[in-house]
CHARMM internal coordinates of N, CA and C (Angstrom, degrees):
IC EDIT
DIST 1 N 1 CA 1.5290
DIST 1 CA 1 C 1.5240
ANGL 1 N 1 CA 1 C 101.83
DIST 1 C 2 N 1.3302
ANGL 1 CA 1 C 2 N 114.60
DIHE 1 N 1 CA 1 C 2 N 142.27
DIST 2 N 2 CA 1.3749
ANGL 1 C 2 N 2 CA 123.13
DIHE 1 CA 1 C 2 N 2 CA 175.93
DIST 2 CA 2 C 1.4850
ANGL 2 N 2 CA 2 C 113.68
DIHE 1 C 2 N 2 CA 2 C -76.22
DIST 2 C 3 N 1.2878
ANGL 2 CA 2 C 3 N 119.30
DIHE 2 N 2 CA 2 C 3 N 157.29
DIST 3 N 3 CA 1.5031
ANGL 2 C 3 N 3 CA 122.62
DIHE 2 CA 2 C 3 N 3 CA 177.17
DIST 3 CA 3 C 1.5491
ANGL 3 N 3 CA 3 C 106.67
DIHE 2 C 3 N 3 CA 3 C -64.97
DIST 3 C 4 N 1.3663
ANGL 3 CA 3 C 4 N 116.23
DIHE 3 N 3 CA 3 C 4 N 146.01
DIST 4 N 4 CA 1.4826
ANGL 3 C 4 N 4 CA 119.14
DIHE 3 CA 3 C 4 N 4 CA -179.23
DIST 4 CA 4 C 1.5399
ANGL 4 N 4 CA 4 C 109.44
DIHE 3 C 4 N 4 CA 4 C -74.66
DIST 4 C 5 N 1.2610
ANGL 4 CA 4 C 5 N 115.11
DIHE 4 N 4 CA 4 C 5 N 157.59
DIST 5 N 5 CA 1.5248
ANGL 4 C 5 N 5 CA 118.81
DIHE 4 CA 4 C 5 N 5 CA 167.62
DIST 5 CA 5 C 1.5725
ANGL 5 N 5 CA 5 C 104.30
DIHE 4 C 5 N 5 CA 5 C -75.84
DIST 5 C 6 N 1.2974
ANGL 5 CA 5 C 6 N 115.30
DIHE 5 N 5 CA 5 C 6 N 131.14
DIST 6 N 6 CA 1.4459
ANGL 5 C 6 N 6 CA 119.30
DIHE 5 CA 5 C 6 N 6 CA 175.67
DIST 6 CA 6 C 1.4454
ANGL 6 N 6 CA 6 C 111.53
DIHE 5 C 6 N 6 CA 6 C -116.44
DIST 6 C 7 N 1.3416
ANGL 6 CA 6 C 7 N 115.64
DIHE 6 N 6 CA 6 C 7 N 124.20
DIST 7 N 7 CA 1.4393
ANGL 6 C 7 N 7 CA 122.12
DIHE 6 CA 6 C 7 N 7 CA -176.32
DIST 7 CA 7 C 1.5304
ANGL 7 N 7 CA 7 C 110.80
DIHE 6 C 7 N 7 CA 7 C -137.23
DIST 7 C 8 N 1.2977
ANGL 7 CA 7 C 8 N 118.96
DIHE 7 N 7 CA 7 C 8 N 154.38
DIST 8 N 8 CA 1.4784
ANGL 7 C 8 N 8 CA 122.82
DIHE 7 CA 7 C 8 N 8 CA 177.45
DIST 8 CA 8 C 1.4851
ANGL 8 N 8 CA 8 C 104.23
DIHE 7 C 8 N 8 CA 8 C -69.71
DIST 8 C 9 N 1.3597
ANGL 8 CA 8 C 9 N 114.78
DIHE 8 N 8 CA 8 C 9 N 130.90
DIST 9 N 9 CA 1.4222
ANGL 8 C 9 N 9 CA 121.72
DIHE 8 CA 8 C 9 N 9 CA 178.52
DIST 9 CA 9 C 1.5696
ANGL 9 N 9 CA 9 C 112.42
DIHE 8 C 9 N 9 CA 9 C -64.36
DIST 9 C 10 N 1.2571
ANGL 9 CA 9 C 10 N 121.06
DIHE 9 N 9 CA 9 C 10 N 148.60
DIST 10 N 10 CA 1.4849
ANGL 9 C 10 N 10 CA 119.22
DIHE 9 CA 9 C 10 N 10 CA -179.33
DIST 10 CA 10 C 1.6129
ANGL 10 N 10 CA 10 C 109.84
DIHE 9 C 10 N 10 CA 10 C -78.49
DIST 10 C 11 N 1.2587
ANGL 10 CA 10 C 11 N 116.87
DIHE 10 N 10 CA 10 C 11 N 170.57
DIST 11 N 11 CA 1.4475
ANGL 10 C 11 N 11 CA 125.04
DIHE 10 CA 10 C 11 N 11 CA 173.77
DIST 11 CA 11 C 1.5382
ANGL 11 N 11 CA 11 C 105.86
DIHE 10 C 11 N 11 CA 11 C -81.59
DIST 11 C 12 N 1.2913
ANGL 11 CA 11 C 12 N 115.40
DIHE 11 N 11 CA 11 C 12 N 113.83
DIST 12 N 12 CA 1.5168
ANGL 11 C 12 N 12 CA 119.80
DIHE 11 CA 11 C 12 N 12 CA 177.63
DIST 12 CA 12 C 1.4522
ANGL 12 N 12 CA 12 C 109.63
DIHE 11 C 12 N 12 CA 12 C -86.09
DIST 12 C 13 N 1.2843
ANGL 12 CA 12 C 13 N 117.11
DIHE 12 N 12 CA 12 C 13 N 145.31
DIST 13 N 13 CA 1.4890
ANGL 12 C 13 N 13 CA 119.63
DIHE 12 CA 12 C 13 N 13 CA -178.52
DIST 13 CA 13 C 1.5364
ANGL 13 N 13 CA 13 C 111.47
DIHE 12 C 13 N 13 CA 13 C -100.80
DIST 13 C 14 N 1.3334
ANGL 13 CA 13 C 14 N 118.38
DIHE 13 N 13 CA 13 C 14 N -9.14
DIST 14 N 14 CA 1.4608
ANGL 13 C 14 N 14 CA 123.29
DIHE 13 CA 13 C 14 N 14 CA 172.56
DIST 14 CA 14 C 1.5387
ANGL 14 N 14 CA 14 C 107.77
DIHE 13 C 14 N 14 CA 14 C -169.29
DIST 14 C 15 N 1.3016
ANGL 14 CA 14 C 15 N 111.79
DIHE 14 N 14 CA 14 C 15 N 169.37
DIST 15 N 15 CA 1.4900
ANGL 14 C 15 N 15 CA 116.63
DIHE 14 CA 14 C 15 N 15 CA 179.08
DIST 15 CA 15 C 1.5074
ANGL 15 N 15 CA 15 C 109.34
DIHE 14 C 15 N 15 CA 15 C -61.32
DIST 15 C 16 N 1.3133
ANGL 15 CA 15 C 16 N 119.44
DIHE 15 N 15 CA 15 C 16 N -39.98
DIST 16 N 16 CA 1.4405
ANGL 15 C 16 N 16 CA 124.31
DIHE 15 CA 15 C 16 N 16 CA 177.84
DIST 16 CA 16 C 1.5563
ANGL 16 N 16 CA 16 C 113.62
DIHE 15 C 16 N 16 CA 16 C -60.99
DIST 16 C 17 N 1.3610
ANGL 16 CA 16 C 17 N 114.89
DIHE 16 N 16 CA 16 C 17 N -35.34
DIST 17 N 17 CA 1.4236
ANGL 16 C 17 N 17 CA 121.12
DIHE 16 CA 16 C 17 N 17 CA 177.77
DIST 17 CA 17 C 1.5441
ANGL 17 N 17 CA 17 C 110.16
DIHE 16 C 17 N 17 CA 17 C -67.12
DIST 17 C 18 N 1.3162
ANGL 17 CA 17 C 18 N 115.50
DIHE 17 N 17 CA 17 C 18 N -44.54
DIST 18 N 18 CA 1.4659
ANGL 17 C 18 N 18 CA 121.50
DIHE 17 CA 17 C 18 N 18 CA 177.02
DIST 18 CA 18 C 1.5850
ANGL 18 N 18 CA 18 C 109.05
DIHE 17 C 18 N 18 CA 18 C -59.90
DIST 18 C 19 N 1.3222
ANGL 18 CA 18 C 19 N 114.63
DIHE 18 N 18 CA 18 C 19 N -49.67
DIST 19 N 19 CA 1.4810
ANGL 18 C 19 N 19 CA 118.34
DIHE 18 CA 18 C 19 N 19 CA 179.36
DIST 19 CA 19 C 1.5403
ANGL 19 N 19 CA 19 C 112.51
DIHE 18 C 19 N 19 CA 19 C -57.72
DIST 19 C 20 N 1.3080
ANGL 19 CA 19 C 20 N 117.54
DIHE 19 N 19 CA 19 C 20 N -43.01
DIST 20 N 20 CA 1.4771
ANGL 19 C 20 N 20 CA 121.45
DIHE 19 CA 19 C 20 N 20 CA 178.50
DIST 20 CA 20 C 1.4376
ANGL 20 N 20 CA 20 C 113.80
DIHE 19 C 20 N 20 CA 20 C -63.69
DIST 20 C 21 N 1.3056
ANGL 20 CA 20 C 21 N 117.02
DIHE 20 N 20 CA 20 C 21 N -42.31
DIST 21 N 21 CA 1.4801
ANGL 20 C 21 N 21 CA 122.98
DIHE 20 CA 20 C 21 N 21 CA 175.57
DIST 21 CA 21 C 1.5685
ANGL 21 N 21 CA 21 C 113.02
DIHE 20 C 21 N 21 CA 21 C -58.27
DIST 21 C 22 N 1.3481
ANGL 21 CA 21 C 22 N 113.12
DIHE 21 N 21 CA 21 C 22 N -55.66
DIST 22 N 22 CA 1.4275
ANGL 21 C 22 N 22 CA 120.40
DIHE 21 CA 21 C 22 N 22 CA -179.33
DIST 22 CA 22 C 1.5502
ANGL 22 N 22 CA 22 C 113.31
DIHE 21 C 22 N 22 CA 22 C -63.45
DIST 22 C 23 N 1.3764
ANGL 22 CA 22 C 23 N 112.04
DIHE 22 N 22 CA 22 C 23 N -35.09
DIST 23 N 23 CA 1.5414
ANGL 22 C 23 N 23 CA 115.36
DIHE 22 CA 22 C 23 N 23 CA 177.54
DIST 23 CA 23 C 1.5060
ANGL 23 N 23 CA 23 C 108.88
DIHE 22 C 23 N 23 CA 23 C -67.70
DIST 23 C 24 N 1.3804
ANGL 23 CA 23 C 24 N 119.17
DIHE 23 N 23 CA 23 C 24 N -39.68
DIST 24 N 24 CA 1.3890
ANGL 23 C 24 N 24 CA 120.30
DIHE 23 CA 23 C 24 N 24 CA -178.40
DIST 24 CA 24 C 1.5908
ANGL 24 N 24 CA 24 C 109.06
DIHE 23 C 24 N 24 CA 24 C -64.33
DIST 24 C 25 N 1.3110
ANGL 24 CA 24 C 25 N 115.01
DIHE 24 N 24 CA 24 C 25 N -48.13
DIST 25 N 25 CA 1.4593
ANGL 24 C 25 N 25 CA 118.87
DIHE 24 CA 24 C 25 N 25 CA 175.79
DIST 25 CA 25 C 1.5580
ANGL 25 N 25 CA 25 C 114.73
DIHE 24 C 25 N 25 CA 25 C -49.19
DIST 25 C 26 N 1.3152
ANGL 25 CA 25 C 26 N 112.18
DIHE 25 N 25 CA 25 C 26 N -49.11
DIST 26 N 26 CA 1.4522
ANGL 25 C 26 N 26 CA 123.21
DIHE 25 CA 25 C 26 N 26 CA -173.75
DIST 26 CA 26 C 1.6051
ANGL 26 N 26 CA 26 C 110.30
DIHE 25 C 26 N 26 CA 26 C -65.56
DIST 26 C 27 N 1.3411
ANGL 26 CA 26 C 27 N 112.42
DIHE 26 N 26 CA 26 C 27 N -27.11
DIST 27 N 27 CA 1.5467
ANGL 26 C 27 N 27 CA 117.59
DIHE 26 CA 26 C 27 N 27 CA -177.19
DIST 27 CA 27 C 1.4827
ANGL 27 N 27 CA 27 C 108.96
DIHE 26 C 27 N 27 CA 27 C -79.40
DIST 27 C 28 N 1.2760
ANGL 27 CA 27 C 28 N 120.05
DIHE 27 N 27 CA 27 C 28 N -13.21
DIST 28 N 28 CA 1.4838
ANGL 27 C 28 N 28 CA 122.89
DIHE 27 CA 27 C 28 N 28 CA 178.97
DIST 28 CA 28 C 1.5835
ANGL 28 N 28 CA 28 C 107.21
DIHE 27 C 28 N 28 CA 28 C -74.56
DIST 28 C 29 N 1.3058
ANGL 28 CA 28 C 29 N 113.41
DIHE 28 N 28 CA 28 C 29 N 122.01
DIST 29 N 29 CA 1.4706
ANGL 28 C 29 N 29 CA 119.42
DIHE 28 CA 28 C 29 N 29 CA -171.23
DIST 29 CA 29 C 1.5513
ANGL 29 N 29 CA 29 C 115.95
DIHE 28 C 29 N 29 CA 29 C -53.14
DIST 29 C 30 N 1.3631
ANGL 29 CA 29 C 30 N 114.75
DIHE 29 N 29 CA 29 C 30 N -32.75
DIST 30 N 30 CA 1.4911
ANGL 29 C 30 N 30 CA 121.18
DIHE 29 CA 29 C 30 N 30 CA -179.05
DIST 30 CA 30 C 1.4741
ANGL 30 N 30 CA 30 C 109.41
DIHE 29 C 30 N 30 CA 30 C -73.95
DIST 30 C 31 N 1.1916
ANGL 30 CA 30 C 31 N 119.64
DIHE 30 N 30 CA 30 C 31 N -19.60
DIST 31 N 31 CA 1.5829
ANGL 30 C 31 N 31 CA 120.09
DIHE 30 CA 30 C 31 N 31 CA -176.11
DIST 31 CA 31 C 1.5739
ANGL 31 N 31 CA 31 C 109.38
DIHE 30 C 31 N 31 CA 31 C -90.59
DIST 31 C 32 N 1.3452
ANGL 31 CA 31 C 32 N 113.69
DIHE 31 N 31 CA 31 C 32 N 124.72
DIST 32 N 32 CA 1.4569
ANGL 31 C 32 N 32 CA 117.36
DIHE 31 CA 31 C 32 N 32 CA 178.96
DIST 32 CA 32 C 1.5330
ANGL 32 N 32 CA 32 C 110.35
DIHE 31 C 32 N 32 CA 32 C -101.31
DIST 32 C 33 N 1.3243
ANGL 32 CA 32 C 33 N 120.02
DIHE 32 N 32 CA 32 C 33 N -24.39
DIST 33 N 33 CA 1.4424
ANGL 32 C 33 N 33 CA 120.07
DIHE 32 CA 32 C 33 N 33 CA -178.56
DIST 33 CA 33 C 1.5556
ANGL 33 N 33 CA 33 C 107.37
DIHE 32 C 33 N 33 CA 33 C -161.79
DIST 33 C 34 N 1.3354
ANGL 33 CA 33 C 34 N 113.45
DIHE 33 N 33 CA 33 C 34 N 149.24
DIST 34 N 34 CA 1.4862
ANGL 33 C 34 N 34 CA 120.12
DIHE 33 CA 33 C 34 N 34 CA 171.80
DIST 34 CA 34 C 1.5522
ANGL 34 N 34 CA 34 C 109.97
DIHE 33 C 34 N 34 CA 34 C -132.33
DIST 34 C 35 N 1.3261
ANGL 34 CA 34 C 35 N 118.16
DIHE 34 N 34 CA 34 C 35 N 133.76
DIST 35 N 35 CA 1.4059
ANGL 34 C 35 N 35 CA 117.07
DIHE 34 CA 34 C 35 N 35 CA 174.87
DIST 35 CA 35 C 1.5492
ANGL 35 N 35 CA 35 C 109.94
DIHE 34 C 35 N 35 CA 35 C -141.19
DIST 35 C 36 N 1.2265
ANGL 35 CA 35 C 36 N 114.74
DIHE 35 N 35 CA 35 C 36 N 148.17
DIST 36 N 36 CA 1.4567
ANGL 35 C 36 N 36 CA 123.93
DIHE 35 CA 35 C 36 N 36 CA 178.65
DIST 36 CA 36 C 1.5567
ANGL 36 N 36 CA 36 C 109.63
DIHE 35 C 36 N 36 CA 36 C -93.94
DIST 36 C 37 N 1.3102
ANGL 36 CA 36 C 37 N 113.45
DIHE 36 N 36 CA 36 C 37 N 128.75
DIST 37 N 37 CA 1.4690
ANGL 36 C 37 N 37 CA 119.63
DIHE 36 CA 36 C 37 N 37 CA 177.98
DIST 37 CA 37 C 1.5328
ANGL 37 N 37 CA 37 C 108.48
DIHE 36 C 37 N 37 CA 37 C -131.46
DIST 37 C 38 N 1.2664
ANGL 37 CA 37 C 38 N 115.38
DIHE 37 N 37 CA 37 C 38 N 103.25
DIST 38 N 38 CA 1.4750
ANGL 37 C 38 N 38 CA 118.66
DIHE 37 CA 37 C 38 N 38 CA -173.11
DIST 38 CA 38 C 1.4860
ANGL 38 N 38 CA 38 C 107.37
DIHE 37 C 38 N 38 CA 38 C 62.86
DIST 38 C 39 N 1.4235
ANGL 38 CA 38 C 39 N 115.44
DIHE 38 N 38 CA 38 C 39 N -128.15
DIST 39 N 39 CA 1.4064
ANGL 38 C 39 N 39 CA 118.84
DIHE 38 CA 38 C 39 N 39 CA 179.93
DIST 39 CA 39 C 1.5546
ANGL 39 N 39 CA 39 C 113.02
DIHE 38 C 39 N 39 CA 39 C -95.66
DIST 39 C 40 N 1.3046
ANGL 39 CA 39 C 40 N 117.55
DIHE 39 N 39 CA 39 C 40 N 10.22
DIST 40 N 40 CA 1.4357
ANGL 39 C 40 N 40 CA 124.63
DIHE 39 CA 39 C 40 N 40 CA 173.93
DIST 40 CA 40 C 1.4908
ANGL 40 N 40 CA 40 C 119.24
DIHE 39 C 40 N 40 CA 40 C -104.14
DIST 40 C 41 N 1.2582
ANGL 40 CA 40 C 41 N 115.78
DIHE 40 N 40 CA 40 C 41 N 151.49
DIST 41 N 41 CA 1.4909
ANGL 40 C 41 N 41 CA 123.50
DIHE 40 CA 40 C 41 N 41 CA 174.20
DIST 41 CA 41 C 1.5179
ANGL 41 N 41 CA 41 C 104.23
DIHE 40 C 41 N 41 CA 41 C -106.59
DIST 41 C 42 N 1.3463
ANGL 41 CA 41 C 42 N 113.14
DIHE 41 N 41 CA 41 C 42 N 135.26
DIST 42 N 42 CA 1.4900
ANGL 41 C 42 N 42 CA 119.93
DIHE 41 CA 41 C 42 N 42 CA 171.55
DIST 42 CA 42 C 1.5116
ANGL 42 N 42 CA 42 C 106.88
DIHE 41 C 42 N 42 CA 42 C -113.90
DIST 42 C 43 N 1.3145
ANGL 42 CA 42 C 43 N 112.38
DIHE 42 N 42 CA 42 C 43 N 113.91
DIST 43 N 43 CA 1.4925
ANGL 42 C 43 N 43 CA 121.87
DIHE 42 CA 42 C 43 N 43 CA -176.75
DIST 43 CA 43 C 1.5194
ANGL 43 N 43 CA 43 C 108.21
DIHE 42 C 43 N 43 CA 43 C -105.66
DIST 43 C 44 N 1.3720
ANGL 43 CA 43 C 44 N 115.88
DIHE 43 N 43 CA 43 C 44 N 109.31
DIST 44 N 44 CA 1.4612
ANGL 43 C 44 N 44 CA 120.45
DIHE 43 CA 43 C 44 N 44 CA 178.97
DIST 44 CA 44 C 1.4866
ANGL 44 N 44 CA 44 C 108.01
DIHE 43 C 44 N 44 CA 44 C -90.00
DIST 44 C 45 N 1.3428
ANGL 44 CA 44 C 45 N 115.24
DIHE 44 N 44 CA 44 C 45 N 128.53
DIST 45 N 45 CA 1.4760
ANGL 44 C 45 N 45 CA 122.04
DIHE 44 CA 44 C 45 N 45 CA 177.15
DIST 45 CA 45 C 1.5153
ANGL 45 N 45 CA 45 C 110.13
DIHE 44 C 45 N 45 CA 45 C -98.04
DIST 45 C 46 N 1.3182
ANGL 45 CA 45 C 46 N 114.05
DIHE 45 N 45 CA 45 C 46 N 147.32
DIST 46 N 46 CA 1.4552
ANGL 45 C 46 N 46 CA 120.54
DIHE 45 CA 45 C 46 N 46 CA 172.16
DIST 46 CA 46 C 1.5054
ANGL 46 N 46 CA 46 C 112.26
DIHE 45 C 46 N 46 CA 46 C -62.12
DIST 46 C 47 N 1.1959
ANGL 46 CA 46 C 47 N 118.02
DIHE 46 N 46 CA 46 C 47 N 158.34
DIST 47 N 47 CA 1.5012
ANGL 46 C 47 N 47 CA 121.00
DIHE 46 CA 46 C 47 N 47 CA -179.10
DIST 47 CA 47 C 1.6049
ANGL 47 N 47 CA 47 C 106.75
DIHE 46 C 47 N 47 CA 47 C -67.79
DIST 47 C 48 N 1.3149
ANGL 47 CA 47 C 48 N 115.75
DIHE 47 N 47 CA 47 C 48 N 162.09
DIST 48 N 48 CA 1.4061
ANGL 47 C 48 N 48 CA 121.17
DIHE 47 CA 47 C 48 N 48 CA 179.42
DIST 48 CA 48 C 1.4757
ANGL 48 N 48 CA 48 C 114.26
DIHE 47 C 48 N 48 CA 48 C 90.23
DIST 48 C 49 N 1.3053
ANGL 48 CA 48 C 49 N 120.11
DIHE 48 N 48 CA 48 C 49 N 173.88
DIST 49 N 49 CA 1.4056
ANGL 48 C 49 N 49 CA 125.14
DIHE 48 CA 48 C 49 N 49 CA -177.45
DIST 49 CA 49 C 1.5590
ANGL 49 N 49 CA 49 C 112.24
DIHE 48 C 49 N 49 CA 49 C -72.28
DIST 49 C 50 N 1.3064
ANGL 49 CA 49 C 50 N 117.46
DIHE 49 N 49 CA 49 C 50 N 146.25
DIST 50 N 50 CA 1.4243
ANGL 49 C 50 N 50 CA 121.88
DIHE 49 CA 49 C 50 N 50 CA 175.36
DIST 50 CA 50 C 1.5314
ANGL 50 N 50 CA 50 C 111.01
DIHE 49 C 50 N 50 CA 50 C -86.10
DIST 50 C 51 N 1.2780
ANGL 50 CA 50 C 51 N 119.59
DIHE 50 N 50 CA 50 C 51 N 120.50
DIST 51 N 51 CA 1.4925
ANGL 50 C 51 N 51 CA 121.37
DIHE 50 CA 50 C 51 N 51 CA -176.36
DIST 51 CA 51 C 1.5737
ANGL 51 N 51 CA 51 C 110.83
DIHE 50 C 51 N 51 CA 51 C -66.37
DIST 51 C 52 N 1.3120
ANGL 51 CA 51 C 52 N 113.73
DIHE 51 N 51 CA 51 C 52 N 162.28
DIST 52 N 52 CA 1.4189
ANGL 51 C 52 N 52 CA 118.32
DIHE 51 CA 51 C 52 N 52 CA 176.65
DIST 52 CA 52 C 1.5210
ANGL 52 N 52 CA 52 C 114.30
DIHE 51 C 52 N 52 CA 52 C -57.68
DIST 52 C 53 N 1.3536
ANGL 52 CA 52 C 53 N 116.69
DIHE 52 N 52 CA 52 C 53 N -37.52
DIST 53 N 53 CA 1.5204
ANGL 52 C 53 N 53 CA 121.39
DIHE 52 CA 52 C 53 N 53 CA -179.11
DIST 53 CA 53 C 1.5635
ANGL 53 N 53 CA 53 C 107.28
DIHE 52 C 53 N 53 CA 53 C -68.13
DIST 53 C 54 N 1.3153
ANGL 53 CA 53 C 54 N 113.89
DIHE 53 N 53 CA 53 C 54 N -42.50
DIST 54 N 54 CA 1.5128
ANGL 53 C 54 N 54 CA 117.79
DIHE 53 CA 53 C 54 N 54 CA -178.51
DIST 54 CA 54 C 1.5595
ANGL 54 N 54 CA 54 C 108.34
DIHE 53 C 54 N 54 CA 54 C -61.96
DIST 54 C 55 N 1.3027
ANGL 54 CA 54 C 55 N 115.73
DIHE 54 N 54 CA 54 C 55 N -45.66
DIST 55 N 55 CA 1.4228
ANGL 54 C 55 N 55 CA 119.43
DIHE 54 CA 54 C 55 N 55 CA -176.90
DIST 55 CA 55 C 1.5030
ANGL 55 N 55 CA 55 C 109.01
DIHE 54 C 55 N 55 CA 55 C -67.58
DIST 55 C 56 N 1.2466
ANGL 55 CA 55 C 56 N 122.31
DIHE 55 N 55 CA 55 C 56 N -35.96
DIST 56 N 56 CA 1.4894
ANGL 55 C 56 N 56 CA 125.66
DIHE 55 CA 55 C 56 N 56 CA 173.86
DIST 56 CA 56 C 1.5290
ANGL 56 N 56 CA 56 C 109.65
DIHE 55 C 56 N 56 CA 56 C -60.10
DIST 56 C 57 N 1.3000
ANGL 56 CA 56 C 57 N 119.20
DIHE 56 N 56 CA 56 C 57 N -45.59
DIST 57 N 57 CA 1.4602
ANGL 56 C 57 N 57 CA 123.67
DIHE 56 CA 56 C 57 N 57 CA 176.51
DIST 57 CA 57 C 1.5225
ANGL 57 N 57 CA 57 C 113.93
DIHE 56 C 57 N 57 CA 57 C -60.74
DIST 57 C 58 N 1.4045
ANGL 57 CA 57 C 58 N 114.96
DIHE 57 N 57 CA 57 C 58 N -42.24
DIST 58 N 58 CA 1.4431
ANGL 57 C 58 N 58 CA 119.67
DIHE 57 CA 57 C 58 N 58 CA 178.37
DIST 58 CA 58 C 1.5149
ANGL 58 N 58 CA 58 C 109.62
DIHE 57 C 58 N 58 CA 58 C -65.57
DIST 58 C 59 N 1.3195
ANGL 58 CA 58 C 59 N 117.17
DIHE 58 N 58 CA 58 C 59 N -39.98
DIST 59 N 59 CA 1.5296
ANGL 58 C 59 N 59 CA 119.33
DIHE 58 CA 58 C 59 N 59 CA 177.72
DIST 59 CA 59 C 1.4275
ANGL 59 N 59 CA 59 C 112.53
DIHE 58 C 59 N 59 CA 59 C -65.33
DIST 59 C 60 N 1.3434
ANGL 59 CA 59 C 60 N 119.33
DIHE 59 N 59 CA 59 C 60 N -43.98
DIST 60 N 60 CA 1.4747
ANGL 59 C 60 N 60 CA 123.05
DIHE 59 CA 59 C 60 N 60 CA 176.22
DIST 60 CA 60 C 1.5501
ANGL 60 N 60 CA 60 C 112.19
DIHE 59 C 60 N 60 CA 60 C -56.58
DIST 60 C 61 N 1.3082
ANGL 60 CA 60 C 61 N 117.21
DIHE 60 N 60 CA 60 C 61 N -43.24
DIST 61 N 61 CA 1.4500
ANGL 60 C 61 N 61 CA 125.24
DIHE 60 CA 60 C 61 N 61 CA -179.85
DIST 61 CA 61 C 1.5901
ANGL 61 N 61 CA 61 C 109.64
DIHE 60 C 61 N 61 CA 61 C -64.85
DIST 61 C 62 N 1.2636
ANGL 61 CA 61 C 62 N 112.05
DIHE 61 N 61 CA 61 C 62 N -45.54
DIST 62 N 62 CA 1.4633
ANGL 61 C 62 N 62 CA 119.58
DIHE 61 CA 61 C 62 N 62 CA -179.58
DIST 62 CA 62 C 1.5565
ANGL 62 N 62 CA 62 C 110.13
DIHE 61 C 62 N 62 CA 62 C -63.92
DIST 62 C 63 N 1.3579
ANGL 62 CA 62 C 63 N 114.52
DIHE 62 N 62 CA 62 C 63 N -45.68
DIST 63 N 63 CA 1.4533
ANGL 62 C 63 N 63 CA 116.59
DIHE 62 CA 62 C 63 N 63 CA -177.76
DIST 63 CA 63 C 1.5279
ANGL 63 N 63 CA 63 C 112.60
DIHE 62 C 63 N 63 CA 63 C -69.89
DIST 63 C 64 N 1.3308
ANGL 63 CA 63 C 64 N 118.44
DIHE 63 N 63 CA 63 C 64 N -37.14
DIST 64 N 64 CA 1.4369
ANGL 63 C 64 N 64 CA 123.23
DIHE 63 CA 63 C 64 N 64 CA 177.70
DIST 64 CA 64 C 1.5211
ANGL 64 N 64 CA 64 C 113.15
DIHE 63 C 64 N 64 CA 64 C -55.82
DIST 64 C 65 N 1.3547
ANGL 64 CA 64 C 65 N 112.89
DIHE 64 N 64 CA 64 C 65 N -38.38
DIST 65 N 65 CA 1.5018
ANGL 64 C 65 N 65 CA 119.63
DIHE 64 CA 64 C 65 N 65 CA -174.47
DIST 65 CA 65 C 1.5848
ANGL 65 N 65 CA 65 C 108.71
DIHE 64 C 65 N 65 CA 65 C -106.01
DIST 65 C 66 N 1.3183
ANGL 65 CA 65 C 66 N 118.59
DIHE 65 N 65 CA 65 C 66 N 16.23
DIST 66 N 66 CA 1.4054
ANGL 65 C 66 N 66 CA 122.50
DIHE 65 CA 65 C 66 N 66 CA 177.58
DIST 66 CA 66 C 1.4809
ANGL 66 N 66 CA 66 C 117.73
DIHE 65 C 66 N 66 CA 66 C 51.97
DIST 66 C 67 N 1.3285
ANGL 66 CA 66 C 67 N 115.56
DIHE 66 N 66 CA 66 C 67 N 43.58
DIST 67 N 67 CA 1.4582
ANGL 66 C 67 N 67 CA 122.83
DIHE 66 CA 66 C 67 N 67 CA 178.59
DIST 67 CA 67 C 1.5265
ANGL 67 N 67 CA 67 C 108.66
DIHE 66 C 67 N 67 CA 67 C -89.79
DIST 67 C 68 N 1.2882
ANGL 67 CA 67 C 68 N 112.20
DIHE 67 N 67 CA 67 C 68 N 154.62
DIST 68 N 68 CA 1.5462
ANGL 67 C 68 N 68 CA 119.72
DIHE 67 CA 67 C 68 N 68 CA 177.00
DIST 68 CA 68 C 1.5819
ANGL 68 N 68 CA 68 C 105.73
DIHE 67 C 68 N 68 CA 68 C -69.52
DIST 68 C 69 N 1.3035
ANGL 68 CA 68 C 69 N 113.58
DIHE 68 N 68 CA 68 C 69 N 122.04
DIST 69 N 69 CA 1.5227
ANGL 68 C 69 N 69 CA 118.64
DIHE 68 CA 68 C 69 N 69 CA -179.03
DIST 69 CA 69 C 1.4610
ANGL 69 N 69 CA 69 C 113.46
DIHE 68 C 69 N 69 CA 69 C -87.97
DIST 69 C 70 N 1.4019
ANGL 69 CA 69 C 70 N 119.49
DIHE 69 N 69 CA 69 C 70 N -1.75
DIST 70 N 70 CA 1.3683
ANGL 69 C 70 N 70 CA 122.38
DIHE 69 CA 69 C 70 N 70 CA -176.93
DIST 70 CA 70 C 1.5319
ANGL 70 N 70 CA 70 C 113.32
DIHE 69 C 70 N 70 CA 70 C -59.40
DIST 70 C 71 N 1.3470
ANGL 70 CA 70 C 71 N 116.52
DIHE 70 N 70 CA 70 C 71 N -28.48
DIST 71 N 71 CA 1.4817
ANGL 70 C 71 N 71 CA 118.90
DIHE 70 CA 70 C 71 N 71 CA 179.68
DIST 71 CA 71 C 1.5000
ANGL 71 N 71 CA 71 C 109.14
DIHE 70 C 71 N 71 CA 71 C -69.85
DIST 71 C 72 N 1.3002
ANGL 71 CA 71 C 72 N 122.88
DIHE 71 N 71 CA 71 C 72 N -18.66
DIST 72 N 72 CA 1.3834
ANGL 71 C 72 N 72 CA 124.75
DIHE 71 CA 71 C 72 N 72 CA 177.41
DIST 72 CA 72 C 1.4728
ANGL 72 N 72 CA 72 C 119.10
DIHE 71 C 72 N 72 CA 72 C -79.03
DIST 72 C 73 N 1.3654
ANGL 72 CA 72 C 73 N 114.87
DIHE 72 N 72 CA 72 C 73 N -15.48
DIST 73 N 73 CA 1.4348
ANGL 72 C 73 N 73 CA 123.04
DIHE 72 CA 72 C 73 N 73 CA -173.00
DIST 73 CA 73 C 1.5025
ANGL 73 N 73 CA 73 C 114.77
DIHE 72 C 73 N 73 CA 73 C -60.67
DIST 73 C 74 N 1.3898
ANGL 73 CA 73 C 74 N 116.24
DIHE 73 N 73 CA 73 C 74 N -32.21
DIST 74 N 74 CA 1.4462
ANGL 73 C 74 N 74 CA 118.99
DIHE 73 CA 73 C 74 N 74 CA -179.06
DIST 74 CA 74 C 1.5199
ANGL 74 N 74 CA 74 C 113.69
DIHE 73 C 74 N 74 CA 74 C -82.49
DIST 74 C 75 N 1.2919
ANGL 74 CA 74 C 75 N 116.21
DIHE 74 N 74 CA 74 C 75 N 1.36
DIST 75 N 75 CA 1.4887
ANGL 74 C 75 N 75 CA 120.22
DIHE 74 CA 74 C 75 N 75 CA 179.63
DIST 75 CA 75 C 1.5057
ANGL 75 N 75 CA 75 C 114.47
DIHE 74 C 75 N 75 CA 75 C -88.71
DIST 75 C 76 N 1.2830
ANGL 75 CA 75 C 76 N 119.29
DIHE 75 N 75 CA 75 C 76 N -3.02
DIST 76 N 76 CA 1.5214
ANGL 75 C 76 N 76 CA 124.03
DIHE 75 CA 75 C 76 N 76 CA -178.95
DIST 76 CA 76 C 1.4533
ANGL 76 N 76 CA 76 C 110.67
DIHE 75 C 76 N 76 CA 76 C -60.22
END
COOR INIT
IC SEED 1 N 1 CA 1 C
IC BUILD
């Protein structure tokens, strides 16, 4: 299993906001699991290459919640 993407978790504005964010991430086909560890999110990806569409969805989610996208650079 590949190492997870580790990013600083966003500032959530409510429990529903957090649930929506995590739900969106988990619906991306390339994502197999998401866990919070302290102030970080560990995003486990499924094996195999990440498709262009999956990467686009990850970028959109990261941008919407102002996450650092540099962790996505190695997924091209």
